[in-house]
N, C-alpha and C positions, 0 to 999 in steps of 0.2 A: 503493499501500499504507500508506503513512504518513498518506494522507488516511482510508482506512478504519479506522485503529489511534485517529487522534486522534480523528474522528466517536464511533467505540464508545464512549470515555472521556468523551466531552462530554455521550452517552447516559446513561450509565450514573452519572455523575456528577447529571443531574435527577431520573434516577429515586431514586436513592437518596439527595440533599440532604435531606432528612425526616429519615431516618433516621440521616444523619452529624450533623445537628444535634442531634438527641436523645444521640445520643451526646458530643458535644463538653457537652451541659449537663452530663452524667455527669463527665467530665473535670473539667469548672471545679467544683464541687462537693467534687471529691478534691481540686482544690490550693486552695481555702479551708482544707480541716481538716487540709492539710499545714501550710501558713501558720501556723496558730492553733498547730498542737505544736509548732512550731519558728519562734518570735519572730525570731528573726534570720537566717531565708532573704528573701532580697529580691524583690518582686513584679516590681520587674523584669529578675531573670537568665534566666538560660535556663533554658525548660520544655520537655522532651520531649514533657510531651501535645498543646501547642499549637503547637509548631514547624512540626510536618509539616501541620495544617490549614491554618495562613498560606500556608503552598509549594502546598497546594493548592489555593486560593481566589485565587492568583496567576498561576498557570496562564493564559495567555492562549486564547482560544475558536479552536478551530483552524477553517478556511475551511470553507464549504459547498460547491455545486454551482455556484456564480453563473459561474466563471469558464468551465465545462465549458459550461453551460448557453447563454451568451452565443456560442459560438464553432458550437453547433452545429444549435441552434432556428432559425436564416435558414432551413437547407436541410428542414425539416419544414415541413410542406404538407399544407392538409384540403382532402379531396376531397369533390365534389358533385357527385352525378350526377342523373341522371333516365329513367326506364323507364316506358316504357308498360304499363300495368296489362293489358293482353290480352295480353302476354308472359308466358302461361306457363311459360316456359321461365326467365326470371329466377331464379337464386340469391336476391336481395330477397325477390321476392314468395310465392317458397315458402316461405322461412323463417318472414317474416312472417304468413302464413298458417297455419302452424305454431307459433304463440307460445303461443297457449291450449290447446296439447293438452299431456296429460303429457308429459314426458320424460326421457332421462336430463342427471343433473347438467348435463354437459357441453354446453355452448352449440351446438355443432357448427357451427362455422363461418358465425356471425351469427343463428345462431336465434332467441336471445337477444343477439346480439354484434354490433357492429360497425357496426350500422344504427340511425339514429336517423329515426322514420317518422311525420311528421305528417302525420295525416288519412291514415294506412295503407288497407287492406283491410278488418280489421278494424273493426269500427263505424259503418262507413259504406257507403251503396249503392252498387252497382258500376252505376260510367258506361262507354261504350262509351269507350276510345281517352283515357281519364283516366291523365294522367301523375304517377309517382311520385318525390317527389327521397328519396334517402339520402345519409348524408354518411359517412366513415371519414377514414383518414390516410393520409400518406405521405411520401415525403423525396424527396431530388434524389439520384441519383448521379454525375451529370456536369453540369460546367458548360454544355454544350450543350442543356439540357432534359430529358435522362433521367430517369426517376422512377420508384421500384417502390411498388406497395401489395398488396394482395390481391386474386385473382381473386375472390372472392364481392363486393366492393365495387362492380366494375367491369362484373359478369357481367349483358350483354345490356342494356347503356346504351346509351340513343339521344346521351347527351351528357356530356361531361365537363370539368368546372371545378374548376381547383387554385385556392388562394387560399394566399397565402404571409405570412410571420408577418408582416410592415408592411400588411398588406389588401391588396396586390397580388394582381387574380385573372386569369386566362388559361385559353381552352381548351386542353386538351389531346385528343387522341387515344389511342386502344387499340394499341398495337404487337403486343403478344403476351402470353396467359394460357395456365395451366398449372393445370386445374385441382385433377390428381393432387397440389400441394404449397400449392394455393392462392394461385399466386402470381401479379402480372402488371406487364406493363410498359408504362406511358405515356410520352408525349413533348408539349413544350411546344415549338412551333416559334417562330421569331425572337427570340430571344436565345441570345449564347453565353458571358455571364457570370452563372448564376445559383451560388447558393453552393450546394456540395455536403457530401457525408459517404463517407465509405471504409467498406465493410467491413471486418471484422476478421480476422485471419488467422491470431489463435488461439482455440482452442476457452477459452470460458471456465471460471471455476472455480467449484465450490459454493463459495459463500460471498462471490462478488466483488459488490463494488458494481454496480447496473445502475442509468441513469436513463434513464424512457419518456419520451418526446414525442409530444403527438397530439390529437386533435379528440375529445375526448368527448363526448356529448351536442351536438355543433355548439357548443361553446364556444373550441375554439379555441387553441392557442397552451400547452396547459396541460403542467406538466409534475411527475411524480411521480419516488420516489426509493425502492430498496428493492434486494435483495439478489438471486443465481441462489440456486433453492430445492433444485432438479434437475435433472438430465439426461435424454437418452434417454425420455422420454414417449412412451408411445404411449396417443392417446387414442379410438382406434379411428374413424379419417377415413379410414383406407389404409393400402397395404401398407409406406407410403414415411415413417411416421411415424416422427419422431425429435425433438421438441421440446425447448426449454428450458425452463421452469417458473422463474416470476420472481415476487417476490410485490411488487414494486412498483404498485401500484394503477393498474388499468385498466379501461375500461367503454365501453359501447356508443359507439363513435366511434373506440374507436382501433383499428378495425382496421387492417391496412396501414400502421402507424405504428412508428418504427424504436427499438430499446431499445439503449441506449449503454453501452460500458465507460468506466473514469475517462479512457480514454487520448481519446475523444472519437468511437471508432470503435464501427459498429454490429457487435453480437453475433447480433442478432436480430430477426425481423420481428413483431410483436405481433398474434394470426391468433385466440383463443379465450380463453373465462374459462371454470371452474368458478365455476355460482354459482347453486346453487339459487334464489336471489330474483331472479334477474337483475342484481344491482348486485354490484359488485366486494367479494371476500370473501379476497383474496390471492392466488389462485392464478392466475397467467395462463399461456399456454403461448406460445412465441417459435417460428416457424421456424427455424433455425439459420443466419448467415452463410454457413456454406461448403456448405450445400443453395442457401441464395439464392442464391449467385456464381454456381453452375453451371446455374442454372434462367434467369437473366437474362440470362446470356452467349448461350445460346441464341436465346432471344425475341428479343435484340438480333439477334442474326446470321440468325435466319431466322423470325423469328415464332411457333416452335413447337417445343416439346420432342422430339426423339427419344431413346427409351432403348434399351439393349440387353436382347435379349431369348433368355432361356437354354432355356424351353420345357418344364417342367415344373411338378408339382403337389407341394407340399411341408408339410410340417408341423412342429412342433418335433420334438427328440427329448427327450423323457422320461426319469425316472431307472428306468421302466420296460419303457421301449423300448430305453435304453442295455442294460442287466441283461441281454435278449432276445436282444440281439443279441449280448455279449460286451465293448462299448466300456466305456471306464475311465472314463469321464465323461458326463455328460449335452451334450452339446455339440454343435452342428451342424446340418442339414435333413435330415430322412428326407426321400424322394424317393414320393411317393404314385405316381405315372405319370406319363412323360414322353409326350409331347401328341407325335402321330407328325408324321414331317417336320423335326421342331424340330431345332435343336442339336443339345440335350442328346440326341436318341434316335438321331441321326448316328453321335454318339461312342461310343458305347454305355452311356451311361446305363439305368440298368435300375432298377424299382420296388424299393424296399429299401433301396437304395443311399444311404451319408449324404455329404452333401457337405459336408466339415469345416471346406473351404477354398478362399480364390482368389486366385489371385498370390502366393501361401504366407501371407497374411493371416486367421489364423483366422477361422472365422465362428461367431457364438455361437448364433442360430437363425436359423427360417425368416425373420422379419422382415429380421436381419440380411444373409440374402443376397438378399432382396429387393430394400432398399436399396443394396448393392454393387453389384450386376448393373444396375440401374437407371442408376447414375453411371457408365457404362463406355458407349462409345461404339457403336453399330452396326456391326459387321466386325470388329471390335479382336480381339484374339487373348488367349484368355484360360488360365490352367492352374488345373483345379479337382483340387482333393486329395479322392480318393472313397474309402470304408470299404466294401468290396465283400466279402461271402463269407466275413468273418472277418478278410479282411487289407484293406492299403491300396494304393492305384495312383493316379496320376497322371493327369490326362486333359489334353490341348491344343485347345481348339475356339476354332472364330471365333462371336462373337454377331450372332444374327439383328437386328432390329428389331422392337420390341415393338407389334403395331398398337393401333390406337385401344379397340377393344374385347377386347381382352386385359390383365388384369395379373396377377402372380406371386401366389398364393395361399397363407397361410397357416393351413391350417384347425388345428381343435384336435384331439383323438382321443376316439375312442369307440364301438369294435366288439368284436363276440365271439363263441362258437357253444359248441354241445353236444352231443355224442352218447351216447344211454344208456350210462356208463363203467360198466367193470367195476372190482371191489372194489381200495380203492388207487388205482385212476386218477385224475386231476385233472377236476372237474365246474366244468363253464362255467357249467351254469343252459341250455341251448339243448336244443331239438326241431330236429333236423336232416334236412333228406332232400337228394337230388342233385337239383343243378340241370337236369340235363335230364332228371328226371321231374317234375318241378311245372312249369318253363318253357318244356319244348320242346326236342326233340332238338337235339343241336350247341349246347345251356347247359355252361358249365364252374363249375364250383365246389358248393357246396350251399349248401342254402335254409335262413333260420333259420323252423322254422315254428313254432314256441313259444319263449316267453323266462320262467323264472321270476325274477318281479320280486324277487327277495332273492336270487340268484345274481350272480356276479359279472360276465357279460357284461349283465347289465342297468345294473350302476352304471355300465358303460364308455358305456352308453347303445346299447346293439346293439338291434333292431328287429326283429318281425316281419317276412322279405321279404326282409333284408341277405341277401347273399349273400356268403360266407366264400369268398377266390378261396385263399388258403394259409394253411399254418399253420406256422410257426418259417422262412418262408422255401422250403418244402415246398406244391408245388400238389396239392389234397384235393378226390377226386373222389365221396365217399362218407362215410359217417359211420364207417367203420372206420380212412379214413385220417386224421380229427380224430382218435380215439383214439391210433394211435400216435405221431402227429406229439405229439401232446401226452405221452405216457408218455415218449417220447424225451426230451424239453424237460426236464420232471422227475426222470430220471434222470441226467441231464447236470449236476445242480446248480441249474438257473435259476428263478429266483421268478416269471417271470413269463413268457408265451407271446406273441409278435410275430401277428399274425392281420390277413391284408389282406381289406377287407371292403368289396365296392360294394355302395351304397343307391340311393335314387334321385338323392338331388344328386352323388355324386362317390365315385369310389374313394379311400380312405383307409386307414391301419395302426392298429392299436390294441391297446396290449399288454393284457394278461388278466393279474392275478394267480395265480399256482399254486396252489390251494386242497387 
């Protein structure tokens, strides 16, 4: 903390010195005028204007990051990989081929970040079995040679070579990878005295100093410093996004390298940058140490990661959804549908239920639920606080194991419906027909046959062909059912009504305002 304060003082002094000199010039002129008006005043006496400046100038320069860097830098490694260009599954090759395409400013895990491609496929004729090299960073976490890097650095690599700060190189093997968090564990055999660093046990505070060490552009051993800018960032990579944002400059090749706190502990793994230009603009993203520790422990133990599985499709609770359900605040995750045979379905969780807490810890939104469940081991018992039909209940269930092809989904909202409303009834701007009449006998709900582009339903994304299954928690089979439930919602003072809508992609809930 003292280093931060002192360093901030130094920065302020450097920035403000020209201004301070200008102020001192003004003070000096005033001093001459006073002396001229008071011949008896001694130029060597106490001067309240000059004394503070003299004290400031005599302050010792605070220490930099040298001691910290000398302690941690030997544990940071440069990672060089070779990948067969014919291997279309390689993350490096896939991202490199996209470099010329327009994309989100986020480099999305090495699309423009994490690798240096000397002679990549863009601009070179393809040749069979051509080998491409890529470079990233990493760091040792144990004396016997275990090291952490990004999955996208070693994805489908045919060989991995690591180079230490002193220039010594070793061949490494990939122990295990986890694409969902973009982490990988590699191992160098043959020595038991590698320098290593530890993960921090504390969550960094916004504004804390952070020092990044890595291999940008293949230069190796590069140190940059900045602060923690934000936390809990979602950059659209997946359901477990929870990145730390830093402004210590990181560039291509820093992927997989560590970001340190002032105690020399790793607070995060450098993974992505926000960069319209491809270079650092002071917005980088790190996988938090808390996530990395859990993932790395499983990779070391069994070479893969298993995650708890609840078996629900969920979405965030918006203020409109909260109002339609009678919730006091827009928090938790609303269940679109439980999967057949899932732990959630067996425990009695139903569509429209809102999961508000797991093991007594409040759930902020659907992404928070996905992350929380994923950190729990399959088979573990969990208690869920659920808002159901206007009341709360607690359910206990045993989690399943998340299959590789499944992920908890956190969808946005977007659906609604209408039937020709009577005078004074809420209007959604939809034409409806019984699903059984349109899609065949046995089909449930009402089908959207037309959409008023200016209506509230259209503004929420409801489209022709969508099927409304229930309105306000009640199943609907015809236009009359929809009208009745809309009127009931309005008479009870609700400002919006919750619709369960099935589209070609999925079933979801949409809160539509009552006009």
